[in-house]
VMD Tcl script that draws the C-alpha trace (Angstrom):
set ca {
  {7.12 -31.67 -2.63}
  {4.95 -28.40 -4.62}
  {4.94 -25.08 -3.61}
  {2.61 -22.53 -4.39}
  {3.85 -19.42 -5.20}
  {2.56 -15.73 -3.99}
  {-0.66 -15.24 -6.81}
  {-0.93 -12.15 -6.47}
  {-5.00 -10.91 -7.38}
  {-3.33 -7.74 -9.35}
  {-7.78 -6.41 -8.64}
  {-7.29 -6.80 -5.19}
  {-5.50 -3.32 -3.49}
  {-4.84 -3.25 0.19}
  {-5.37 0.13 2.00}
  {-3.48 0.70 5.52}
  {-4.71 3.81 6.44}
  {-7.79 4.51 9.88}
  {-9.41 7.11 7.58}
  {-11.98 5.07 5.41}
  {-12.12 8.57 2.84}
  {-8.46 7.36 1.60}
  {-10.45 4.89 0.39}
  {-12.30 6.76 -2.27}
  {-9.03 7.94 -3.94}
  {-8.77 4.30 -5.28}
  {-12.01 3.85 -7.17}
  {-12.77 7.12 -7.78}
  {-13.51 5.93 -11.57}
  {-11.95 2.27 -11.48}
  {-15.23 -0.02 -10.81}
  {-13.01 -2.87 -11.75}
  {-10.22 -2.78 -8.60}
  {-11.26 -3.89 -5.29}
  {-10.98 -2.28 -2.13}
  {-10.03 -3.90 1.23}
  {-9.48 -1.38 4.18}
  {-7.17 -2.24 7.04}
  {-7.37 0.15 9.77}
  {-4.14 -1.72 12.75}
  {-0.90 -2.51 10.68}
  {-0.61 -6.40 12.73}
  {-3.64 -6.94 10.82}
  {-1.61 -6.34 7.06}
  {0.47 -9.54 6.90}
  {-2.46 -11.87 7.91}
  {-4.26 -9.76 5.16}
  {-1.63 -10.19 2.62}
  {-1.50 -14.11 3.15}
  {-5.36 -14.36 2.45}
  {-6.07 -11.95 0.08}
  {-2.82 -12.05 -2.04}
  {-3.66 -8.39 -2.86}
  {-1.32 -6.58 -6.53}
  {-0.97 -3.49 -4.32}
  {-0.55 -2.37 -1.16}
  {-1.67 0.86 0.27}
  {0.26 2.71 3.34}
  {-0.96 5.65 4.32}
  {1.93 7.66 5.91}
  {0.14 9.70 8.31}
  {-1.61 6.97 10.11}
  {1.96 4.63 10.48}
  {4.77 7.35 10.24}
  {8.11 4.65 11.25}
  {5.87 1.91 10.74}
  {5.47 2.48 6.77}
  {9.79 1.51 6.73}
  {9.16 -1.45 8.89}
  {6.81 -2.78 7.17}
  {7.82 -2.16 3.74}
  {11.51 -4.03 4.81}
  {10.00 -7.00 5.56}
  {8.43 -7.43 2.62}
  {10.75 -7.25 0.67}
  {13.27 -9.07 1.72}
  {10.90 -12.05 1.85}
  {11.15 -13.52 -1.98}
  {7.19 -15.17 -0.99}
  {6.00 -11.10 -2.25}
  {8.07 -10.07 -5.14}
  {4.82 -9.61 -7.31}
  {3.69 -7.76 -4.79}
  {3.51 -3.33 -5.67}
  {3.81 -1.03 -2.87}
  {2.32 2.54 -2.31}
  {2.93 5.08 0.18}
  {0.46 7.93 0.00}
  {1.47 11.26 1.84}
  {0.14 14.39 2.95}
  {2.82 16.27 1.13}
  {6.23 15.84 -0.59}
  {8.96 15.77 1.68}
  {12.36 14.92 -0.39}
  {14.28 13.40 2.50}
  {11.09 11.48 3.05}
  {10.37 10.43 -0.19}
  {13.76 9.31 -0.85}
  {13.91 6.95 1.78}
  {11.01 5.70 1.02}
  {12.61 4.72 -2.72}
  {15.14 3.43 -1.46}
  {13.14 0.91 1.01}
  {11.14 -0.86 -1.60}
  {8.37 1.96 -2.11}
  {7.08 1.60 -6.10}
  {4.72 4.73 -5.84}
  {4.12 8.03 -3.86}
  {0.65 9.65 -3.57}
  {-0.18 12.94 -2.12}
  {-3.21 13.58 -0.85}
  {-3.03 17.23 -1.41}
  {-3.07 16.23 -5.23}
  {-5.02 14.06 -5.07}
  {-7.79 15.53 -3.76}
  {-7.28 18.67 -5.84}
  {-7.36 17.39 -9.15}
  {-11.08 15.41 -8.72}
  {-12.82 18.37 -7.51}
}
mol new
graphics top color blue
foreach p $ca { graphics top sphere $p radius 0.5 }
foreach p [lrange $ca 0 end-1] q [lrange $ca 1 end] { graphics top cylinder $p $q radius 0.2 }
display resetview
């Protein structure tokens, strides 16, 4: 019996947000990356299973407390061990950021810094 593990497509980013403008942060200047936009938390796991992205980006302002639940679900399943998790936030907040890191978020990106650096 063979099981095919999770084979991530390192060039695919799954972006979970209701704001399509957030996609510009990740696509600007990088023509090799491919973005897939998801606007509902209920579509996250079907898209992960189908597309097998290398990274998933959660918009903290859109999902709020749901981010931690989704990250915990991903981190407790060994099938998703190679999946990198990024959280897009409006601004720095020590308590929230530390909680996200402990939960399993690999990277934190702040909208204020990113938008100001781009222009």
